[in-house]
GUKE-81831 format. One record per atom (N, C-alpha, C): x, y, z; chain; atom name. Coordinates in steps of 0.1 Angstrom, whole numbers, plus 2048, in hexadecimal, padded with zeros to 3 digits. Last residue first. Layout:
BEGIN
X Y Z A CA
...
***
This chain:
BEGIN
9EE 1FB DC2 A N
9E8 1F9 DCF A CA
9DA 206 DD2 A C
9FC 1FB DAD A N
9EE 1F7 DAA A CA
9E8 1F9 DB9 A C
A17 203 DB4 A N
A0E 20F DAB A CA
A02 209 DA7 A C
A21 1ED DBE A N
A1C 1F9 DC8 A CA
A13 205 DBE A C
A27 1DF DA6 A N
A1F 1DD DB2 A CA
A18 1E3 DB9 A C
A42 1EC D9F A N
A34 1EB D96 A CA
A27 1EA D9E A C
A4E 1E6 DB5 A N
A4C 1F2 DB4 A CA
A40 1F3 DAB A C
A56 1C8 DB7 A N
A4E 1CC DC1 A CA
A4A 1DC DBC A C
A70 1C8 DAC A N
A64 1C2 DA6 A CA
A59 1C6 DAE A C
A82 1D8 DBA A N
A7D 1DB DAD A CA
A74 1D5 DA6 A C
A83 1C6 DCF A N
A7F 1D2 DD3 A CA
A79 1D9 DC1 A C
A92 1AE DC3 A N
A81 1AD DC8 A CA
A7C 1BC DCA A C
AAA 1BB DBE A N
AA1 1B5 DB3 A CA
A91 1B8 DB5 A C
AB4 1BE DD9 A N
AB2 1C7 DD0 A CA
AA7 1C9 DC5 A C
AB5 1A0 DDF A N
AAA 1AB DE6 A CA
AA9 1B7 DDF A C
AC8 198 DCE A N
AB8 191 DCA A CA
AAC 19C DD1 A C
ADE 1A6 DD5 A N
AD8 1A6 DC6 A CA
ACB 1A3 DC8 A C
AE1 192 DEE A N
ADF 1A3 DEC A CA
ADB 1A8 DDF A C
AE7 17C DE5 A N
AD8 181 DEC A CA
AD4 18C DEC A C
AFD 180 DD6 A N
AEF 17B DD0 A CA
AE1 17D DD6 A C
B0C 19D DE2 A N
B0E 190 DE1 A CA
AFC 18A DDC A C
B22 1B5 DD7 A N
B17 1B2 DD9 A CA
B15 1A5 DD5 A C
B3D 1C5 DDF A N
B37 1BA DDB A CA
B2D 1B9 DE1 A C
B4F 1E3 DD8 A N
B45 1DF DDD A CA
B41 1D0 DD7 A C
B6C 1F7 DE7 A N
B63 1EE DD9 A CA
B5A 1E5 DE1 A C
B70 217 DEF A N
B6A 20C DF8 A CA
B65 201 DE9 A C
B90 227 DEC A N
B85 223 DEA A CA
B7D 215 DEE A C
BA4 23B DF3 A N
B9D 232 DFB A CA
B90 22B DF8 A C
B9B 254 DDD A N
BA2 24D DEA A CA
B9F 249 DEF A C
B8A 245 DC0 A N
B89 24E DCA A CA
B96 24B DD3 A C
B92 23C D9E A N
B8E 23B DAB A CA
B8D 243 DB7 A C
B91 22F D7E A N
B8F 23B D86 A CA
B8B 23B D96 A C
BA2 21F D66 A N
B99 21E D74 A CA
B9C 22B D7D A C
BA1 21C D40 A N
BA0 21F D4E A CA
B9A 21E D58 A C
B96 20A D2E A N
B9E 214 D2D A CA
BA8 217 D38 A C
B89 1E7 D29 A N
B8B 1F1 D36 A CA
B96 1FB D33 A C
B70 1DD D13 A N
B81 1DB D13 A CA
B7F 1E7 D20 A C
B5B 1C0 D14 A N
B5F 1D0 D1A A CA
B6B 1D2 D1B A C
B49 1B0 CFC A N
B59 1B1 D03 A CA
B57 1BD D06 A C
B33 1A9 CEE A N
B34 1A9 CFA A CA
B43 1AA D02 A C
B3C 1BF CD5 A N
B34 1B7 CD7 A CA
B31 1B5 CE6 A C
B50 1D6 CE9 A N
B4E 1CF CDC A CA
B4C 1BF CDC A C
B52 1F4 CFD A N
B4A 1E2 CF9 A CA
B4D 1E2 CEA A C
B69 202 D0F A N
B62 202 D03 A CA
B5D 1F3 CFD A C
B67 217 D31 A N
B69 208 D29 A CA
B62 20C D19 A C
B72 21D D50 A N
B6F 222 D42 A CA
B75 218 D39 A C
B68 219 D72 A N
B6D 212 D67 A CA
B69 216 D58 A C
B65 227 D90 A N
B60 22A D7E A CA
B6B 225 D77 A C
B5F 227 DB4 A N
B68 222 DA8 A CA
B61 222 D97 A C
B4D 231 DC3 A N
B5B 230 DC6 A CA
B63 22C DBC A C
B38 24B DB6 A N
B3A 23D DB5 A CA
B4C 23C DB9 A C
B2D 268 DB2 A N
B34 260 DBE A CA
B36 254 DBF A C
B22 26B D9A A N
B2D 272 D9F A CA
B34 26B DAB A C
B18 24F D80 A N
B1B 254 D91 A CA
B24 25D D97 A C
B20 25F D62 A N
B21 254 D6B A CA
B1E 259 D78 A C
B19 261 D3D A N
B18 267 D4B A CA
B17 25E D59 A C
B31 262 D24 A N
B28 259 D2D A CA
B29 25F D3B A C
B46 272 D1C A N
B37 26E D13 A CA
B2F 267 D1C A C
B59 275 D2F A N
B5D 274 D21 A CA
B4F 26B D17 A C
B44 275 D48 A N
B55 26D D46 A CA
B53 269 D33 A C
B35 28B D59 A N
B38 287 D4A A CA
B45 284 D45 A C
B24 281 D73 A N
B2F 287 D6E A CA
B31 281 D60 A C
B0C 28A D8E A N
B10 27F D81 A CA
B1D 289 D7B A C
AFB 287 DAE A N
B03 28B DA1 A CA
B0A 281 D98 A C
AD3 284 DB0 A N
AE1 27D DAF A CA
AEB 285 DA9 A C
AC6 29C DC8 A N
AC7 293 DBC A CA
AD5 28B DB9 A C
AB6 29C DE4 A N
AC2 2A1 DDD A CA
AC0 297 DD3 A C
AA4 28E DF5 A N
AA1 29D DF3 A CA
AB1 2A5 DEE A C
AA1 276 DFD A N
AAD 27E E01 A CA
AAB 28B E02 A C
A8C 26B DED A N
A8F 267 DFD A CA
A98 270 E03 A C
A87 27A DD7 A N
A7D 275 DDD A CA
A80 270 DE7 A C
AA0 27B DCE A N
A9F 289 DD2 A CA
A90 285 DDD A C
AAC 262 DC9 A N
AB1 267 DD1 A CA
AAB 272 DD7 A C
A99 25C DB4 A N
A94 253 DC4 A CA
A9B 25A DCA A C
AA2 26E DA1 A N
A93 271 DA3 A CA
A92 26A DB3 A C
AB7 263 D9C A N
AB8 270 DA0 A CA
AAE 274 DA7 A C
AB0 24B D90 A N
ABC 24D D9B A CA
ABA 258 DA0 A C
AA5 255 D78 A N
A9F 24C D82 A CA
AA7 24D D8F A C
ABB 25E D6D A N
AB2 266 D70 A CA
AAA 261 D7A A C
ACE 24C D68 A N
AD3 252 D70 A CA
AC6 25A D77 A C
AB6 234 D5B A N
ABD 23B D5B A CA
AC5 241 D66 A C
AB3 20B D61 A N
AAE 21A D5F A CA
AB7 227 D5B A C
AAF 1EF D68 A N
AB9 1F6 D59 A CA
AAE 202 D57 A C
AAB 1EA D80 A N
A9F 1E8 D78 A CA
AA3 1ED D69 A C
AC5 1EA D8A A N
AC2 1DD D87 A CA
AB4 1DE D7F A C
AC7 208 D8A A N
ACF 200 D7E A CA
AC9 1F3 D81 A C
AB1 210 D9D A N
AB0 216 D91 A CA
ABA 20B D86 A C
AC4 203 DB3 A N
AB8 1FF DB2 A CA
AB3 204 DA1 A C
ADE 211 DB6 A N
ADB 203 DB1 A CA
ACF 1FC DAF A C
AD6 22B DB7 A N
ADD 229 DB0 A CA
ADE 218 DA9 A C
ACF 22B DD2 A N
AC4 234 DC9 A CA
ACA 230 DBA A C
ADE 21C DE3 A N
AD4 215 DE0 A CA
ACC 21C DD4 A C
AFE 226 DD7 A N
AF6 225 DE1 A CA
AE8 220 DDA A C
B1F 214 DCA A N
B13 21D DCC A CA
B0A 21A DD7 A C
B38 205 DC0 A N
B34 20E DC9 A CA
B2A 218 DCD A C
B3F 20E D9F A N
B3F 205 DA7 A CA
B41 20A DB3 A C
B36 20E D7C A N
B39 216 D89 A CA
B37 20B D92 A C
B48 208 D58 A N
B3E 202 D68 A CA
B42 20D D71 A C
B3A 216 D3A A N
B44 216 D48 A CA
B3C 20E D54 A C
B37 214 D16 A N
B33 210 D28 A CA
B3E 210 D2C A C
B31 219 CF6 A N
B39 21E D01 A CA
B30 21A D0F A C
B21 207 CE8 A N
B31 207 CE5 A CA
B36 20E CF1 A C
B05 1ED CEE A N
B0B 1FF CEF A CA
B1B 1FF CEE A C
AF8 1D9 CF5 A N
AF8 1DF CE4 A CA
AFE 1EC CE4 A C
AFF 1BE D05 A N
B01 1CC D06 A CA
AFC 1CD CF5 A C
B03 1A0 D1E A N
B01 1A9 D14 A CA
AFF 1B8 D14 A C
B15 19A D31 A N
B0D 18F D2C A CA
B04 195 D22 A C
B3C 19E D2B A N
B2D 1A2 D2F A CA
B1E 19A D29 A C
B5C 19D D30 A N
B4F 196 D2E A CA
B43 19B D32 A C
B75 1B0 D33 A N
B69 1A7 D39 A CA
B5F 1A6 D2D A C
B99 1B7 D34 A N
B8C 1B9 D2C A CA
B82 1B0 D34 A C
BB5 1BC D3A A N
BA7 1CA D38 A CA
B9A 1C4 D32 A C
BBA 1A3 D3E A N
BC2 1AE D49 A CA
BB9 1BA D49 A C
BA0 18C D3E A N
BAC 192 D3A A CA
BAD 19E D40 A C
B85 188 D47 A N
B87 17C D3B A CA
B97 181 D37 A C
B6E 189 D5E A N
B78 190 D5C A CA
B7E 183 D52 A C
B4A 190 D59 A N
B55 187 D5B A CA
B64 18A D54 A C
B32 19F D65 A N
B3C 1A1 D62 A CA
B49 19A D62 A C
B10 19C D64 A N
B1D 194 D64 A CA
B27 199 D5D A C
B05 1BF D68 A N
B06 1B4 D5F A CA
B11 1AB D62 A C
AE6 1DA D6A A N
AF4 1CF D6E A CA
AF5 1C5 D65 A C
AE8 1F8 D5D A N
AE2 1E9 D5D A CA
AEC 1E6 D63 A C
ADC 218 D4F A N
AE3 211 D59 A CA
AE1 206 D59 A C
AD7 229 D31 A N
AD5 224 D3B A CA
AE0 220 D45 A C
AE6 23A D1B A N
AD6 238 D1D A CA
AD3 235 D2B A C
B01 236 D1D A N
AFB 245 D19 A CA
AEC 245 D1A A C
B06 222 D36 A N
B09 227 D29 A CA
B03 231 D2A A C
B15 20F D4F A N
B11 21D D4E A CA
B10 222 D3F A C
B12 1F4 D64 A N
B16 1FA D58 A CA
B0B 202 D55 A C
B1B 1F0 D84 A N
B13 1F4 D7E A CA
B19 1F9 D72 A C
B2B 1D4 D99 A N
B2A 1DE D8C A CA
B21 1E4 D86 A C
B2C 1C2 DAB A N
B24 1CC DAE A CA
B24 1D7 DA6 A C
B3A 1B0 DA4 A N
B2F 1AC DA7 A CA
B26 1B4 DA9 A C
B5A 1A3 D99 A N
B52 1AF D98 A CA
B43 1B0 D96 A C
B73 195 DA9 A N
B66 196 DA3 A CA
B62 1A2 DA1 A C
B8D 196 DB2 A N
B88 18B DB3 A CA
B78 186 DA9 A C
BA7 1A4 D9E A N
B9B 1A4 DA5 A CA
B92 19B DA4 A C
BBA 19F D8D A N
BBD 1A1 D99 A CA
BB2 1A1 DA5 A C
BAE 1A3 D74 A N
BB3 192 D76 A CA
BB7 191 D89 A C
BB6 1BD D6E A N
BA9 1B7 D74 A CA
BA7 1AB D7A A C
BD0 1CF D70 A N
BCB 1C0 D6F A CA
BBE 1BF D76 A C
BDB 1EF D68 A N
BD6 1E7 D70 A CA
BD3 1D7 D6B A C
BE2 20D D62 A N
BE7 203 D63 A CA
BE1 1F8 D6C A C
BD2 221 D5A A N
BD7 219 D50 A CA
BDC 20C D55 A C
BC1 235 D75 A N
BCE 22D D70 A CA
BCB 224 D65 A C
BBC 24D D8D A N
BB9 247 D7D A CA
BC4 23F D79 A C
BAD 260 DA9 A N
BB9 256 DA4 A CA
BB2 250 D95 A C
B9C 274 DAC A N
BA9 273 DB2 A CA
BB1 26B DAE A C
B80 26F D9B A N
B8C 279 D96 A CA
B9B 277 D9D A C
B72 266 DB0 A N
B7B 25C DA8 A CA
B81 260 D9F A C
B69 281 DBB A N
B70 278 DC3 A CA
B76 26D DBA A C
B60 299 DA3 A N
B5D 28B DA8 A CA
B66 287 DAF A C
B5E 2B3 D97 A N
B6A 2AF D9C A CA
B68 2A2 DA4 A C
B45 2BD D92 A N
B4E 2C0 D86 A CA
B5D 2B9 D8B A C
B23 2AF D8E A N
B31 2AF D94 A CA
B3D 2B3 D88 A C
B01 2B6 D86 A N
B0E 2B4 D80 A CA
B1C 2BB D8C A C
AE4 2A4 D8E A N
AEE 2B2 D92 A CA
AFB 2AD D8B A C
ACC 294 D78 A N
AD8 296 D82 A CA
ADB 2A5 D87 A C
AAA 299 D73 A N
AB4 29A D70 A CA
ABF 29B D7D A C
A92 282 D7C A N
A99 28B D7B A CA
AA6 290 D78 A C
A73 26F D73 A N
A82 271 D72 A CA
A83 280 D75 A C
A5D 262 D81 A N
A5D 26E D7F A CA
A6E 26E D80 A C
A52 248 D80 A N
A4C 252 D78 A CA
A54 25D D78 A C
A68 23E D8F A N
A6C 238 D84 A CA
A63 243 D78 A C
A65 249 DA7 A N
A6F 24F D9F A CA
A6F 249 D93 A C
A4B 239 DAF A N
A4B 249 DAD A CA
A56 251 DA5 A C
A59 222 DB0 A N
A4D 224 DAB A CA
A4B 230 DA5 A C
A68 229 DC9 A N
A72 224 DBD A CA
A68 226 DB2 A C
A53 22A DDC A N
A5A 238 DD7 A CA
A64 233 DCE A C
A4A 20F DDF A N
A40 21D DD9 A CA
A46 227 DD2 A C
A5E 206 DE4 A N
A5B 201 DD9 A CA
A56 20E DD4 A C
A63 212 E00 A N
A6E 211 DF9 A CA
A68 20B DED A C
A55 210 E14 A N
A50 21A E10 A CA
A59 217 E03 A C
A5C 1FC E29 A N
A53 1FC E21 A CA
A4F 202 E14 A C
A72 20A E36 A N
A74 200 E2D A CA
A68 1F9 E22 A C
A71 22D E33 A N
A6B 21E E3B A CA
A6D 216 E2F A C
A8E 240 E2F A N
A81 23C E2C A CA
A7D 230 E32 A C
AAB 245 E28 A N
AA1 24D E33 A CA
A90 24B E31 A C
ABB 239 E1B A N
AB1 240 E12 A CA
AA9 249 E1F A C
AC5 22A E2D A N
ACD 22E E25 A CA
AC3 23B E1E A C
AAF 21A E38 A N
AB5 226 E40 A CA
ABD 22C E3B A C
AA8 20B E21 A N
A9F 217 E27 A CA
AA6 21E E2E A C
ABC 1FA E25 A N
ABB 202 E16 A CA
AB2 20C E1A A C
ABE 1ED E3D A N
AC8 1F5 E3B A CA
AC5 201 E2C A C
AA4 1DC E38 A N
AA5 1EB E41 A CA
AB2 1F3 E41 A C
AA9 1CF E27 A N
A9F 1D7 E21 A CA
A9F 1E4 E2B A C
ACE 1C6 E21 A N
ABD 1C3 E29 A CA
AB7 1CE E26 A C
AE6 1C5 E12 A N
ADD 1BA E17 A CA
AD2 1B5 E1B A C
AF5 1DA E0E A N
AE5 1DD E0C A CA
ADF 1CF E08 A C
B0C 1CD E16 A N
B08 1DB E1A A CA
AF9 1DF E19 A C
B19 1B5 E0D A N
B0C 1B6 E15 A CA
B0A 1C2 E16 A C
B3A 1C0 E0D A N
B31 1B7 E0C A CA
B26 1B9 E12 A C
B59 1D6 E06 A N
B4C 1D8 E12 A CA
B3E 1CA E04 A C
B79 1D9 E0A A N
B70 1D1 E03 A CA
B64 1D3 E0A A C
B96 1EE E07 A N
B8C 1E8 E0E A CA
B7E 1E5 E04 A C
BB8 1E7 DF8 A N
BAA 1EE DF5 A CA
B9E 1E9 E04 A C
BCE 1DB DF8 A N
BCE 1E7 DFA A CA
BC2 1F1 DFA A C
BC5 1BD DF6 A N
BCE 1C5 DED A CA
BCF 1D4 DED A C
BAD 1C5 E0D A N
BB0 1BA E00 A CA
BB7 1C2 DF5 A C
BA5 1CE E27 A N
BB4 1CD E22 A CA
BB4 1C1 E16 A C
B8E 1CA E35 A N
B97 1D6 E37 A CA
BA1 1D7 E2F A C
B6D 1C3 E2F A N
B7D 1B9 E29 A CA
B83 1CB E2D A C
B53 1C0 E3D A N
B59 1C7 E3A A CA
B6B 1C3 E39 A C
B30 1BD E37 A N
B3D 1B1 E38 A CA
B4A 1BD E34 A C
B12 1BC E49 A N
B1A 1C2 E41 A CA
B29 1BC E42 A C
AFC 1A0 E52 A N
B09 1AB E54 A CA
B0D 1B1 E49 A C
AE6 18D E4D A N
AE5 19C E4F A CA
AF2 1A6 E4F A C
AF8 179 E4C A N
AF2 17E E3D A CA
AEA 189 E44 A C
B10 16F E60 A N
B05 172 E5E A CA
AFD 17B E4F A C
B2F 15B E4B A N
B28 16B E55 A CA
B1B 16D E53 A C
B34 14D E39 A N
B33 149 E4A A CA
B31 155 E54 A C
B37 157 E22 A N
B2B 152 E25 A CA
B2C 14C E33 A C
B4E 164 E1D A N
B43 16C E21 A CA
B34 164 E25 A C
B6E 15A E22 A N
B61 155 E1E A CA
B56 15E E25 A C
B85 17A E1C A N
B82 16A E21 A CA
B74 167 E1E A C
B9E 190 E1D A N
B94 18B E16 A CA
B91 17E E1C A C
BA7 1A0 E40 A N
BA7 19B E33 A CA
BA0 191 E29 A C
B9B 1AA E59 A N
BA5 1B2 E53 A CA
BA9 1AB E46 A C
B78 1B4 E59 A N
B80 1A5 E5B A CA
B91 1AE E51 A C
B5B 1BA E6C A N
B67 1C0 E66 A CA
B76 1B5 E68 A C
B3B 1BF E67 A N
B46 1B1 E6B A CA
B53 1B7 E67 A C
B20 1D3 E6F A N
B2C 1D1 E69 A CA
B38 1C5 E73 A C
B0E 1E0 E7F A N
B08 1D2 E7A A CA
B14 1CE E70 A C
B19 1F6 E88 A N
B13 1ED E95 A CA
B10 1E0 E8D A C
B1C 205 E73 A N
B28 200 E7A A CA
B22 1F6 E83 A C
B0B 211 E5D A N
B09 206 E62 A CA
B16 1FE E6E A C
B10 22C E5C A N
B06 22B E5F A CA
B02 21B E64 A C
B2E 22B E54 A N
B2C 22F E60 A CA
B1D 22B E63 A C
B2A 223 E39 A N
B30 21C E43 A CA
B2C 21A E52 A C
B24 238 E29 A N
B18 230 E32 A CA
B1E 226 E39 A C
B38 240 E1C A N
B31 248 E26 A CA
B28 242 E2F A C
B3F 231 E06 A N
B44 22D E11 A CA
B41 234 E20 A C
B2E 23A DF0 A N
B29 22B DFC A CA
B30 229 E07 A C
B22 255 DF1 A N
B2C 251 DEE A CA
B2B 244 DF6 A C
***
């Protein structure tokens, strides 16, 4: 779970009681807002290659090569029967109370992908694109899942990446036909109609950690996925 990584980076974390302007803090720091409408919110946790590598327990120069190997060798996930995000489920929510969803990974039957989730109603999001009916959103993820999602890969690639680095597979949970990351902090269950995603339910673990991915943080993750094919040609 993403929340388990906070202790890894405690010396690099700026803790703030309430939500504020992220830009005024050093770009190298993890920013933790301790109380945003009752939730904790973390930003920039994957904002440096060094932190990504430390979470994966490899040298930062190895990341592209290991990611390339994972792309070539998909691996089945382990199934989890009772994931933490089932601790709480609600149909009573208003997405307009959320400032933004910048770290959500869309999960369909075939793949994962990043999308711009623009909140357009109480329970509706606008997607930049989609050609699939059932889409869930996973929030609060480790690099093993984020990197394949940026490259629009499946959880099998994420499982391979995690096994190559941490010697364990990714856990998945079958949520009404969609296999989602088992240790996400938050899952939004949705139905897509054209470019509109209607959220039916929100699942979340006790004391969830909501994640914000900054533009620079996303660019870093994207650069790693771009470097991966180059490592095959060395």
